N, C-alpha and C positions, 0 to 999 in steps of 0.2 A: 493745477496750473494757477499761477498768480497773475492777476490782472492789475494793471496799473490804474489808479483812479482816474487819470486823465484819458485813458483809452476809450472809455464810454463817451466822454465829451467830444473826442475826435470823431467817433462814429456818428454821434448826433449832429456834429457840425457838417460832416460829409453828406449826411442825409438831407440836412437843411439846405445845403448848397445845391444838391441835386433837385430838390423840390423847387427851389428858387429858379434854377435854370429851366426847368420844365414849365414853370409859370411864365417866364419870360418868352419862351418859345411859343406857348399858347397865345400869349398876348400879341406877339408878332403875327401869328396866323390870323387871329381875330382882326387885327388892323388891316391885313391884306384883304381879308374877306369883306371888310367894311368898305374899303376903297373900291373893290370890284363891284359891290352892290351899288355904290353911289354912281359908278360909271354906267352900269346897266340901267339904273333909274334915269340917268340923263339921256341915254339912248332911247329909252321907251318914251320919255317926254317929248323928245324930238320927233319920234315916229308918230306920236299922237297928234302933235301940232301939224305935221305934214299931212296926215290923214284928214284932219279937219279942213285944211286948205284945199286938198284935192276934192273932198266931198262937196265943198262949197262951189268949186269950179264946175263939177259935174252937175250939180243942181241947177246952176246958172245955164249950162248948156242944154239941159233937159227942158228948162223953161223956155229958152230961145227956140229950140227945135219944135217944142209943142206949139208955141205961138206961130211959128213959121208954117207948120203943117195946117193949123187952123186957117191961116190967111190963104194958103194955097187952095185949100178945100173951098173956102168961101169965094174965091175968084175963079173957081172952076178948073184949077190946075190938078195935076196928078190924079 
């Protein structure tokens, strides 16, 4: 069977186009994963900030309640 000299080039071009398309698809997936990771990072940072605020409020309440209990005990209450 006779092969035309340009048939090999066409095959190589087709394969190169397929590899390029696959690389583009992988790049798009990587970009989507990066965006999702950034979103999750933002949510976790918000959660950490909220946690710190809640913890500070709880510590304040514990200090207030502890002081109140000491005063009540000192004044003969409860």
